[in-house]
C-alpha positions in Angstrom: -86.4 156.9 -32.3 -86.1 153.1 -32.4 -85.8 153.4 -36.2 -82.6 155.6 -35.8 -80.9 153.2 -33.3 -81.4 150.4 -35.8 -79.9 152.4 -38.6 -77.1 153.6 -36.4 -76.5 149.9 -35.1 -76.7 148.7 -38.9 -74.2 151.5 -40.1 -71.8 150.9 -37.2 -71.9 147.1 -38.1 -71.4 147.8 -41.9 -68.4 150.0 -41.0 -67.2 147.3 -38.8 -67.4 144.7 -41.6 -65.8 146.8 -44.0 -63.0 147.5 -41.8 -62.6 143.8 -41.1 -62.6 142.9 -44.7 -59.9 145.5 -45.4 -57.9 144.1 -42.7 -58.3 140.5 -43.7 -57.8 141.3 -47.4 -54.3 142.9 -46.5 -53.4 139.8 -44.3 -54.3 137.7 -47.1 -52.2 139.4 -49.6 -49.4 139.5 -47.1 -49.7 135.6 -46.5 -49.9 135.1 -50.2 -46.5 136.7 -50.9 -45.0 134.8 -47.9 -46.3 131.4 -49.4 -44.9 132.4 -52.8 -41.5 133.1 -51.3 -41.5 130.2 -49.3 -42.4 128.0 -52.5 -39.6 129.7 -54.2 -37.1 129.0 -51.7 -38.2 125.4 -51.6 -37.9 124.8 -55.0 -34.3 126.2 -54.9 -33.3 124.0 -51.8 -34.7 121.1 -53.6 -32.6 121.8 -56.6 -29.7 122.2 -54.3 -30.3 118.7 -52.7 -30.4 117.3 -56.1 -27.3 118.7 -57.1 -25.5 117.6 -53.9 -26.8 114.2 -54.4 -25.4 114.1 -57.9 -22.0 115.3 -56.5 -22.1 112.7 -53.7 -22.8 110.0 -56.2 -20.1 111.3 -58.3 -17.6 111.4 -55.5 -18.7 107.9 -54.3 -18.2 106.5 -57.9 -14.8 108.2 -58.2 -13.6 106.7 -54.6 -14.8 103.2 -55.7 -13.3 103.5 -59.1 -9.9 104.5 -57.6 -10.0 101.8 -55.1 -9.8 104.0 -52.2 -12.1 101.9 -50.3 -10.5 98.6 -51.3 -13.9 97.2 -52.3 -13.4 95.9 -56.0 -16.8 93.9 -55.9 -18.8 97.3 -55.0 -16.9 99.0 -58.0 -18.0 96.1 -60.1 -21.7 96.4 -59.0 -21.6 100.1 -59.6 -20.1 99.8 -63.2 -22.8 97.0 -63.8 -25.4 99.2 -62.6 -24.3 101.9 -64.9 -23.9 99.8 -67.8 -27.4 98.5 -67.3 -28.6 102.1 -67.2 -26.8 103.1 -70.3 -28.4 100.0 -72.2 -31.9 101.3 -71.0 -31.1 104.8 -72.5 -30.0 103.2 -75.8 -33.0 101.0 -75.8 -35.2 104.1 -75.0 -33.6 106.2 -77.9 -34.1 103.2 -80.2 -37.9 102.9 -79.4 -38.4 106.6 -79.9 -36.9 106.3 -83.2 -39.2 103.5 -84.3 -42.3 105.4 -83.3 
C-alpha cells in the first residue's frame, strides 16, 4: 500500500513537472519573440537617430554657411573641420592604394 502511494505521488510530481516545463517553455518562446521585436525596434530607432543627427548637422552647416547666425568665425571653424576630414579620407584612400 505504501508503495502505491509513493508511485502515485511520484506520478503526480512527474505530471506537475511536465506541465511546468510546457508552461515555462511557452513563456520562454513568447519572451524570445518579444526580445527579438524589441531588438528590431531598437535598431530601427538607432538608425532614425543617426539620420536625424545627419540632418541636424546638415541644417546647422547650412545655417552657418548662410550666415544666419552671424557667426563667421564659427563657419570658418566648421569649414576647417570639414577640410581636415576630407584630407583624412584622401590619405586613407591613398594608403589603401599602396597596400
